[in-house]
N, CA and C atoms as an extended XYZ file, in Angstrom:
465
Properties=species:S:1:pos:R:3:atomname:S:1:resname:S:1:resid:I:1 pbc="F F F"
N       111.176       97.283     -152.206 N   MET     1
C       111.752       96.023     -152.239 CA  MET     1
C       112.479       95.701     -151.003 C   MET     1
N       113.407       96.614     -150.474 N   LEU     2
C       113.956       96.235     -149.444 CA  LEU     2
C       113.126       95.807     -148.160 C   LEU     2
N       111.967       96.883     -148.160 N   ASP     3
C       111.267       96.660     -146.930 CA  ASP     3
C       110.455       95.364     -147.123 C   ASP     3
N       110.188       94.729     -148.332 N   THR     4
C       109.541       93.530     -148.579 CA  THR     4
C       110.404       92.464     -147.979 C   THR     4
N       111.925       92.617     -148.538 N   ALA     5
C       112.799       91.642     -148.039 CA  ALA     5
C       113.046       91.442     -146.612 C   ALA     5
N       113.006       92.570     -145.865 N   GLU     6
C       113.195       92.759     -144.539 CA  GLU     6
C       111.909       92.080     -143.781 C   GLU     6
N       110.730       92.257     -144.475 N   ARG     7
C       109.497       91.684     -143.906 CA  ARG     7
C       109.690       90.306     -144.071 C   ARG     7
N       109.979       89.646     -145.130 N   VAL     8
C       109.902       88.259     -145.341 CA  VAL     8
C       110.932       87.475     -144.420 C   VAL     8
N       112.290       88.303     -144.218 N   ALA     9
C       113.216       87.773     -143.466 CA  ALA     9
C       112.766       87.811     -141.974 C   ALA     9
N       111.972       88.709     -141.690 N   GLY    10
C       111.339       88.576     -140.175 CA  GLY    10
C       110.292       87.593     -139.920 C   GLY    10
N       109.635       87.267     -141.101 N   GLU    11
C       108.755       86.294     -140.965 CA  GLU    11
C       109.471       84.992     -140.936 C   GLU    11
N       110.325       84.732     -141.772 N   ILE    12
C       111.215       83.529     -141.692 CA  ILE    12
C       111.891       83.165     -140.371 C   ILE    12
N       112.507       84.486     -139.801 N   ARG    13
C       113.058       84.189     -138.199 CA  ARG    13
C       111.952       83.796     -137.333 C   ARG    13
N       110.711       84.357     -137.355 N   ALA    14
C       109.687       83.936     -136.427 CA  ALA    14
C       109.108       82.626     -136.909 C   ALA    14
N       109.080       82.240     -137.891 N   ASP    15
C       108.902       80.990     -138.252 CA  ASP    15
C       109.863       79.792     -137.586 C   ASP    15
N       111.141       80.151     -137.919 N   ALA    16
C       112.244       79.314     -137.518 CA  ALA    16
C       112.465       79.108     -135.919 C   ALA    16
N       112.107       80.485     -135.236 N   GLU    17
C       112.011       80.314     -133.950 CA  GLU    17
C       110.839       79.516     -133.259 C   GLU    17
N       109.888       79.755     -133.818 N   ALA    18
C       108.566       78.755     -133.456 CA  ALA    18
C       108.819       77.486     -133.614 C   ALA    18
N       109.513       77.115     -134.826 N   ALA    19
C       109.850       75.592     -135.056 CA  ALA    19
C       110.749       75.255     -134.082 C   ALA    19
N       111.730       75.971     -133.832 N   GLY    20
C       112.861       75.610     -132.693 CA  GLY    20
C       112.151       75.398     -131.320 C   GLY    20
N       111.219       76.302     -130.870 N   ARG    21
C       110.525       76.094     -129.590 CA  ARG    21
C       109.604       75.058     -129.652 C   ARG    21
N       109.165       74.506     -130.720 N   THR    22
C       108.174       73.423     -130.861 CA  THR    22
C       109.026       72.078     -130.800 C   THR    22
N       110.202       72.208     -131.430 N   TYR    23
C       111.257       70.996     -131.353 CA  TYR    23
C       111.623       70.875     -129.987 C   TYR    23
N       112.130       71.831     -129.349 N   LEU    24
C       112.582       71.793     -127.911 CA  LEU    24
C       111.495       71.213     -126.971 C   LEU    24
N       110.450       71.734     -127.106 N   GLN    25
C       109.114       71.116     -126.441 CA  GLN    25
C       108.867       69.689     -126.603 C   GLN    25
N       109.089       69.159     -127.753 N   GLU    26
C       108.903       67.701     -127.947 CA  GLU    26
C       109.817       66.924     -127.443 C   GLU    26
N       111.306       67.472     -127.685 N   ARG    27
C       112.261       66.738     -127.049 CA  ARG    27
C       112.260       66.648     -125.605 C   ARG    27
N       111.957       67.693     -124.954 N   GLN    28
C       111.788       67.835     -123.461 CA  GLN    28
C       110.542       66.820     -122.943 C   GLN    28
N       109.648       66.758     -123.774 N   HIS    29
C       108.627       65.774     -123.388 CA  HIS    29
C       108.986       64.371     -123.566 C   HIS    29
N       109.766       64.074     -124.843 N   GLU    30
C       110.274       62.878     -124.741 CA  GLU    30
C       111.335       62.470     -123.672 C   GLU    30
N       112.035       63.306     -123.317 N   ALA    31
C       113.119       62.837     -122.287 CA  ALA    31
C       112.394       62.888     -120.973 C   ALA    31
N       111.176       63.643     -120.642 N   ASP    32
C       110.266       63.267     -119.472 CA  ASP    32
C       109.933       61.982     -119.409 C   ASP    32
N       109.294       61.571     -120.568 N   GLN    33
C       108.823       60.050     -120.736 CA  GLN    33
C       109.773       59.193     -120.331 C   GLN    33
N       111.023       59.230     -120.889 N   VAL    34
C       112.163       58.278     -120.590 CA  VAL    34
C       112.427       58.195     -119.217 C   VAL    34
N       112.639       59.439     -118.484 N   VAL    35
C       112.906       59.659     -117.152 CA  VAL    35
C       111.945       58.875     -116.173 C   VAL    35
N       110.447       59.136     -116.540 N   GLN    36
C       109.239       58.593     -115.761 CA  GLN    36
C       109.463       57.208     -116.113 C   GLN    36
N       109.820       56.574     -117.212 N   GLU    37
C       109.860       54.933     -117.396 CA  GLU    37
C       110.903       54.540     -116.540 C   GLU    37
N       112.106       55.082     -116.600 N   ARG    38
C       113.348       54.669     -115.757 CA  ARG    38
C       112.905       54.745     -114.241 C   ARG    38
N       112.373       55.810     -113.912 N   MET    39
C       112.072       55.708     -112.415 CA  MET    39
C       111.052       54.842     -111.895 C   MET    39
N       110.065       54.442     -112.915 N   SER    40
C       108.894       53.493     -112.507 CA  SER    40
C       109.875       52.115     -112.439 C   SER    40
N       110.775       51.795     -113.452 N   GLU    41
C       111.411       50.549     -113.406 CA  GLU    41
C       112.527       50.532     -112.234 C   GLU    41
N       112.967       51.578     -111.648 N   LEU    42
C       113.953       51.555     -110.641 CA  LEU    42
C       113.162       51.315     -109.352 C   LEU    42
N       111.709       51.855     -109.241 N   ASP    43
C       110.754       51.580     -108.193 CA  ASP    43
C       110.610       50.234     -108.092 C   ASP    43
N       110.219       49.405     -109.171 N   GLN    44
C       109.853       48.233     -109.175 CA  GLN    44
C       111.102       47.467     -108.841 C   GLN    44
N       112.213       47.554     -109.261 N   ILE    45
C       113.500       46.859     -108.767 CA  ILE    45
C       113.640       47.100     -107.236 C   ILE    45
N       113.475       48.154     -106.718 N   THR    46
C       113.584       48.548     -105.309 CA  THR    46
C       112.595       47.786     -104.750 C   THR    46
N       111.376       47.887     -104.882 N   GLN    47
C       110.479       47.219     -104.179 CA  GLN    47
C       110.636       45.549     -104.235 C   GLN    47
N       111.337       44.990     -105.394 N   SER    48
C       111.386       43.506     -105.563 CA  SER    48
C       112.595       43.319     -104.405 C   SER    48
N       113.524       44.150     -104.530 N   LEU    49
C       114.454       43.757     -103.655 CA  LEU    49
C       114.210       43.797     -102.044 C   LEU    49
N       113.416       44.725     -101.911 N   ALA    50
C       112.736       44.837     -100.438 CA  ALA    50
C       112.052       43.874      -99.924 C   ALA    50
N       111.239       43.139     -101.027 N   VAL    51
C       110.592       41.989     -100.514 CA  VAL    51
C       111.422       40.757     -100.377 C   VAL    51
N       112.302       40.794     -101.333 N   ARG    52
C       113.282       39.564     -101.134 CA  ARG    52
C       114.187       39.557      -99.989 C   ARG    52
N       114.588       40.880      -99.599 N   ALA    53
C       115.149       41.237      -98.377 CA  ALA    53
C       114.640       40.690      -97.074 C   ALA    53
N       113.185       41.064      -97.017 N   ALA    54
C       112.310       40.941      -95.930 CA  ALA    54
C       112.204       39.284      -95.766 C   ALA    54
N       112.256       38.525      -97.047 N   ASN    55
C       111.885       37.128      -97.044 CA  ASN    55
C       113.188       36.365      -96.298 C   ASN    55
N       114.225       36.939      -96.964 N   MET    56
C       115.541       36.472      -96.476 CA  MET    56
C       115.830       36.463      -94.900 C   MET    56
N       115.337       37.822      -94.565 N   GLU    57
C       115.485       37.991      -93.001 CA  GLU    57
C       114.524       36.939      -92.303 C   GLU    57
N       113.374       36.773      -92.683 N   HIS    58
C       112.528       35.767      -92.027 CA  HIS    58
C       113.115       34.397      -92.367 C   HIS    58
N       113.848       33.937      -93.261 N   GLU    59
C       114.424       32.722      -93.603 CA  GLU    59
C       115.648       32.673      -92.485 C   GLU    59
N       116.276       33.702      -92.438 N   MET    60
C       117.338       33.622      -91.633 CA  MET    60
C       117.164       33.491      -89.986 C   MET    60
N       116.089       34.130      -89.770 N   THR    61
C       115.584       34.173      -88.110 CA  THR    61
C       115.078       32.696      -87.952 C   THR    61
N       114.305       31.979      -89.055 N   ALA    62
C       113.989       30.673      -88.685 CA  ALA    62
C       115.072       29.748      -88.665 C   ALA    62
N       116.236       30.229      -89.607 N   PHE    63
C       117.498       29.144      -89.756 CA  PHE    63
C       118.215       29.324      -88.279 C   PHE    63
N       118.312       30.528      -87.927 N   VAL    64
C       119.179       30.667      -86.668 CA  VAL    64
C       118.416       30.077      -85.402 C   VAL    64
N       116.970       30.217      -85.362 N   ALA    65
C       116.288       29.422      -84.227 CA  ALA    65
C       116.531       27.865      -84.401 C   ALA    65
N       116.531       27.257      -85.499 N   GLU    66
C       116.727       25.902      -85.885 CA  GLU    66
C       117.963       25.534      -85.603 C   GLU    66
N       118.968       26.353      -85.863 N   VAL    67
C       120.615       26.185      -85.357 CA  VAL    67
C       120.699       25.820      -83.855 C   VAL    67
N       120.065       27.031      -83.354 N   GLU    68
C       119.993       26.925      -81.757 CA  GLU    68
C       119.487       25.619      -81.153 C   GLU    68
N       118.364       25.298      -81.612 N   GLN    69
C       117.581       24.266      -81.296 CA  GLN    69
C       118.467       22.730      -81.428 C   GLN    69
N       118.995       22.866      -82.632 N   ILE    70
C       119.909       21.755      -82.962 CA  ILE    70
C       121.071       21.613      -81.942 C   ILE    70
N       121.759       22.936      -81.918 N   ARG    71
C       122.769       23.025      -80.777 CA  ARG    71
C       122.361       22.587      -79.287 C   ARG    71
N       121.160       23.147      -79.102 N   TRP    72
C       120.794       22.758      -77.689 CA  TRP    72
C       120.560       21.254      -77.529 C   TRP    72
N       119.823       20.458      -78.486 N   ARG    73
C       119.574       19.035      -78.345 CA  ARG    73
C       121.125       18.429      -78.442 C   ARG    73
N       121.962       18.824      -79.208 N   MET    74
C       123.205       17.942      -79.197 CA  MET    74
C       123.803       18.229      -77.839 C   MET    74
N       123.619       19.313      -77.229 N   GLY    75
C       124.258       19.646      -75.880 CA  GLY    75
C       123.593       18.427      -74.980 C   GLY    75
N       122.289       18.420      -75.247 N   ARG    76
C       121.394       17.382      -74.376 CA  ARG    76
C       122.129       16.057      -74.541 C   ARG    76
N       122.390       15.491      -75.736 N   LEU    77
C       122.701       14.306      -76.151 CA  LEU    77
C       124.077       13.989      -75.602 C   LEU    77
N       124.955       15.013      -75.419 N   ILE    78
C       126.384       14.734      -74.835 CA  ILE    78
C       126.528       15.192      -73.381 C   ILE    78
N       125.257       15.373      -72.887 N   GLY    79
C       125.345       15.562      -71.388 CA  GLY    79
C       125.512       17.055      -70.942 C   GLY    79
N       125.494       18.006      -71.882 N   GLU    80
C       125.792       19.303      -71.160 CA  GLU    80
C       124.188       19.813      -70.767 C   GLU    80
N       124.411       20.292      -69.521 N   ASP    81
C       123.000       20.812      -69.054 CA  ASP    81
C       123.073       22.334      -69.035 C   ASP    81
N       122.302       23.050      -69.438 N   GLY    82
C       122.209       24.572      -69.482 CA  GLY    82
C       122.796       25.060      -70.661 C   GLY    82
N       122.767       26.399      -70.657 N   PRO    83
C       123.430       27.233      -71.841 CA  PRO    83
C       124.872       27.236      -72.042 C   PRO    83
N       125.546       27.136      -73.111 N   PRO    84
C       126.900       27.285      -73.289 CA  PRO    84
C       127.244       28.793      -72.863 C   PRO    84
N       128.506       29.005      -72.585 N   ALA    85
C       129.036       30.222      -72.135 CA  ALA    85
C       128.859       31.435      -72.904 C   ALA    85
N       128.930       31.254      -74.119 N   GLU    86
C       128.616       32.575      -75.074 CA  GLU    86
C       127.093       32.738      -75.292 C   GLU    86
N       126.142       32.040      -74.705 N   SER    87
C       124.860       32.316      -74.858 CA  SER    87
C       124.230       33.494      -74.006 C   SER    87
N       123.032       33.914      -74.020 N   ALA    88
C       122.471       34.714      -73.406 CA  ALA    88
C       122.369       34.455      -71.802 C   ALA    88
N       122.605       35.553      -70.858 N   PRO    89
C       122.574       35.194      -69.386 CA  PRO    89
C       121.180       34.479      -69.097 C   PRO    89
N       121.555       33.829      -68.248 N   VAL    90
C       120.249       32.782      -67.672 CA  VAL    90
C       119.390       33.815      -66.711 C   VAL    90
N       117.912       33.616      -67.071 N   ALA    91
C       117.168       34.670      -66.371 CA  ALA    91
C       117.171       34.495      -64.884 C   ALA    91
N       116.758       35.198      -64.001 N   PRO    92
C       116.851       34.952      -62.680 CA  PRO    92
C       115.626       34.031      -62.224 C   PRO    92
N       115.712       33.303      -61.136 N   PRO    93
C       114.621       32.204      -60.764 CA  PRO    93
C       113.367       32.804      -60.681 C   PRO    93
N       112.449       32.184      -60.957 N   ALA    94
C       110.994       32.722      -60.987 CA  ALA    94
C       110.752       32.972      -59.563 C   ALA    94
N       109.855       33.772      -59.098 N   PRO    95
C       109.147       33.976      -57.726 CA  PRO    95
C       108.648       32.713      -57.489 C   PRO    95
N       108.417       32.550      -56.010 N   ASP    96
C       107.787       31.268      -55.558 CA  ASP    96
C       106.326       31.269      -56.132 C   ASP    96
N       105.740       30.143      -56.638 N   ALA    97
C       104.774       30.145      -57.324 CA  ALA    97
C       103.570       30.073      -56.215 C   ALA    97
N       103.801       29.487      -55.094 N   SER    98
C       102.949       29.525      -54.159 CA  SER    98
C       102.424       30.737      -53.605 C   SER    98
N       103.240       31.760      -53.638 N   ALA    99
C       102.900       33.139      -53.094 CA  ALA    99
C       102.079       33.834      -54.243 C   ALA    99
N       102.513       33.556      -55.458 N   GLN   100
C       101.816       34.436      -56.470 CA  GLN   100
C       100.652       33.856      -57.455 C   GLN   100
N       100.483       32.467      -57.222 N   GLY   101
C        99.525       31.569      -57.836 CA  GLY   101
C       100.302       31.162      -59.082 C   GLY   101
N        99.600       30.773      -60.369 N   PRO   102
C       100.287       30.341      -61.492 CA  PRO   102
C       101.279       31.159      -62.077 C   PRO   102
N       102.375       30.557      -62.316 N   THR   103
C       103.362       31.059      -63.143 CA  THR   103
C       103.063       31.263      -64.558 C   THR   103
N       103.503       32.789      -64.939 N   ARG   104
C       102.936       33.131      -66.206 CA  ARG   104
C       104.109       33.762      -66.912 C   ARG   104
N       104.235       33.527      -68.331 N   PHE   105
C       105.353       34.228      -69.040 CA  PHE   105
C       105.451       35.601      -68.779 C   PHE   105
N       104.335       36.215      -68.766 N   ASP   106
C       104.376       37.745      -68.800 CA  ASP   106
C       104.647       38.257      -67.331 C   ASP   106
N       104.837       37.405      -66.434 N   ARG   107
C       104.947       37.832      -64.959 CA  ARG   107
C       106.357       37.070      -64.657 C   ARG   107
N       107.193       37.748      -64.258 N   GLY   108
C       108.503       37.174      -63.616 CA  GLY   108
C       109.287       36.449      -64.283 C   GLY   108
N       109.294       36.067      -65.523 N   VAL   109
C       110.231       35.320      -66.516 CA  VAL   109
C       110.867       36.299      -67.459 C   VAL   109
N       111.878       36.161      -67.833 N   ALA   110
C       112.662       36.944      -68.730 CA  ALA   110
C       112.211       36.908      -69.968 C   ALA   110
N       112.152       37.997      -70.852 N   GLN   111
C       111.781       38.149      -72.103 CA  GLN   111
C       112.724       37.060      -72.918 C   GLN   111
N       114.059       37.109      -72.591 N   ASP   112
C       114.651       36.107      -73.223 CA  ASP   112
C       114.323       34.684      -73.461 C   ASP   112
N       113.426       34.218      -72.344 N   ALA   113
C       112.737       32.761      -72.405 CA  ALA   113
C       111.785       32.884      -73.401 C   ALA   113
N       110.838       33.934      -73.182 N   ALA   114
C       109.513       34.004      -74.263 CA  ALA   114
C       110.294       34.094      -75.698 C   ALA   114
N       111.249       34.831      -75.865 N   LEU   115
C       111.748       34.969      -77.353 CA  LEU   115
C       112.174       33.510      -77.698 C   LEU   115
N       113.159       32.873      -76.862 N   ARG   116
C       113.645       31.600      -77.296 CA  ARG   116
C       112.750       30.460      -77.482 C   ARG   116
N       111.566       30.468      -76.573 N   ALA   117
C       110.583       29.412      -76.848 CA  ALA   117
C       109.913       29.977      -78.331 C   ALA   117
N       109.532       31.011      -78.415 N   THR   118
C       109.004       31.338      -79.770 CA  THR   118
C       109.780       30.968      -80.994 C   THR   118
N       111.019       31.413      -80.825 N   GLN   119
C       111.929       30.850      -82.179 CA  GLN   119
C       111.831       29.486      -82.198 C   GLN   119
N       111.941       28.638      -81.123 N   MET   120
C       111.871       27.247      -81.002 CA  MET   120
C       110.534       26.816      -81.832 C   MET   120
N       109.609       27.320      -81.563 N   ALA   121
C       108.287       26.939      -81.825 CA  ALA   121
C       108.062       27.335      -83.384 C   ALA   121
N       108.506       28.617      -83.812 N   VAL   122
C       108.562       28.884      -85.238 CA  VAL   122
C       109.395       27.967      -86.183 C   VAL   122
N       110.439       27.594      -85.560 N   ALA   123
C       111.317       26.451      -86.044 CA  ALA   123
C       110.636       25.055      -86.233 C   ALA   123
N       109.736       24.997      -85.473 N   GLY   124
C       108.817       23.585      -85.694 CA  GLY   124
C       109.322       22.641      -84.342 C   GLY   124
N       109.935       23.264      -83.369 N   ALA   125
C       110.345       22.290      -82.370 CA  ALA   125
C       109.045       21.750      -81.514 C   ALA   125
N       109.176       20.421      -80.958 N   GLU   126
C       108.182       19.902      -80.434 CA  GLU   126
C       107.829       20.619      -78.925 C   GLU   126
N       106.687       20.687      -78.509 N   ARG   127
C       106.451       21.270      -77.016 CA  ARG   127
C       107.383       20.809      -75.902 C   ARG   127
N       107.534       19.411      -76.082 N   ALA   128
C       108.578       18.757      -74.922 CA  ALA   128
C       109.830       19.255      -75.025 C   ALA   128
N       110.203       19.641      -76.157 N   ASP   129
C       111.600       19.865      -76.306 CA  ASP   129
C       111.696       21.427      -75.771 C   ASP   129
N       110.717       22.350      -76.117 N   ILE   130
C       110.694       23.619      -75.873 CA  ILE   130
C       110.626       23.827      -74.200 C   ILE   130
N       109.561       22.823      -73.604 N   GLU   131
C       109.585       22.702      -72.109 CA  GLU   131
C       110.971       22.330      -71.457 C   GLU   131
N       111.742       21.410      -72.079 N   GLN   132
C       112.951       20.934      -71.617 CA  GLN   132
C       114.096       22.000      -71.726 C   GLN   132
N       113.912       22.807      -72.734 N   MET   133
C       114.902       23.904      -72.857 CA  MET   133
C       114.721       25.060      -71.971 C   MET   133
N       113.303       25.392      -71.627 N   LEU   134
C       113.047       26.333      -70.679 CA  LEU   134
C       113.481       25.922      -69.234 C   LEU   134
N       113.258       24.688      -68.848 N   ARG   135
C       113.907       24.108      -67.515 CA  ARG   135
C       115.290       24.323      -67.690 C   ARG   135
N       115.929       23.660      -68.757 N   ASP   136
C       117.547       23.552      -68.560 CA  ASP   136
C       118.340       24.825      -68.595 C   ASP   136
N       117.581       25.826      -69.436 N   GLN   137
C       118.276       27.190      -69.801 CA  GLN   137
C       117.941       28.084      -68.935 C   GLN   137
N       116.533       28.438      -68.370 N   PHE   138
C       116.227       29.451      -67.708 CA  PHE   138
C       115.479       29.069      -66.278 C   PHE   138
N       115.735       27.915      -65.914 N   GLY   139
C       115.415       27.319      -64.442 CA  GLY   139
C       113.920       27.409      -64.379 C   GLY   139
N       113.065       27.189      -65.337 N   MET   140
C       111.635       27.321      -64.897 CA  MET   140
C       111.150       25.933      -64.630 C   MET   140
N       110.456       26.087      -63.440 N   GLU   141
C       110.088       24.908      -62.745 CA  GLU   141
C       108.633       24.480      -63.439 C   GLU   141
N       107.960       25.575      -63.939 N   ASP   142
C       106.519       25.274      -64.806 CA  ASP   142
C       106.607       25.905      -66.214 C   ASP   142
N       107.232       25.016      -67.151 N   PRO   143
C       107.487       25.588      -68.393 CA  PRO   143
C       106.210       25.503      -69.210 C   PRO   143
N       105.127       24.892      -68.469 N   SER   144
C       103.759       25.106      -69.141 CA  SER   144
C       103.151       26.514      -69.403 C   SER   144
N       103.863       27.408      -68.787 N   ALA   145
C       103.553       28.814      -68.880 CA  ALA   145
C       103.772       29.442      -70.263 C   ALA   145
N       104.533       28.543      -71.079 N   ILE   146
C       104.711       29.014      -72.532 CA  ILE   146
C       103.269       28.955      -73.221 C   ILE   146
N       102.043       28.556      -72.697 N   ASP   147
C       100.797       28.644      -73.183 CA  ASP   147
C       100.583       30.016      -73.550 C   ASP   147
N       101.078       31.085      -72.628 N   SER   148
C       100.765       32.437      -72.709 CA  SER   148
C       101.343       33.064      -74.126 C   SER   148
N       102.635       32.514      -74.432 N   VAL   149
C       103.467       32.897      -75.590 CA  VAL   149
C       102.897       32.090      -76.958 C   VAL   149
N       102.609       30.931      -76.553 N   LEU   150
C       102.371       30.088      -77.919 CA  LEU   150
C       100.936       30.151      -78.318 C   LEU   150
N       100.085       30.668      -77.321 N   HIS   151
C        98.569       30.879      -77.639 CA  HIS   151
C        97.954       29.372      -77.820 C   HIS   151
N        98.283       28.670      -77.017 N   THR   152
C        97.876       27.021      -77.196 CA  THR   152
C        96.370       27.063      -76.699 C   THR   152
N        96.107       27.922      -75.695 N   GLY   153
C        94.553       27.874      -75.285 CA  GLY   153
C        94.820       27.124      -73.801 C   GLY   153
N        95.808       26.423      -73.782 N   ASN   154
C        96.245       25.538      -72.281 CA  ASN   154
C        96.655       26.320      -71.214 C   ASN   154
N        95.972       26.822      -70.355 N   THR   155
C        96.436       27.680      -69.187 CA  THR   155
C        96.612       27.168      -67.868 C   THR   155
């Protein structure tokens, strides 16, 4: 009878150990699912924030360009010619057009002028205002060279 009791106790112990392993596996699986769901949710939140940040960056760039355009227009209204002291340095004068042929943005004009013209165009500035800014701030005698930047097809 003692042998039978020991055998039954061993079977009970084996069953309990198997039930314990099954229980732990089930809980581990549930925990893994919860972690996966939370990681997915965090990924969605992160992507949403990244899109929003990109949109805000685009809006701020356009806003800054618009503020610069307004500042430049106001300067023209009160008689200021040229950029204020805190603005970017003025580009060197363009090379003599008669020696090189037509003036183009990609030859001899500072990248600052191209960037500024692009910013103003994105902000909705009129072509005449962009050309006037190029004359005033960058000393361009032929601001029609913005065609190469604005892709208007006029060369």
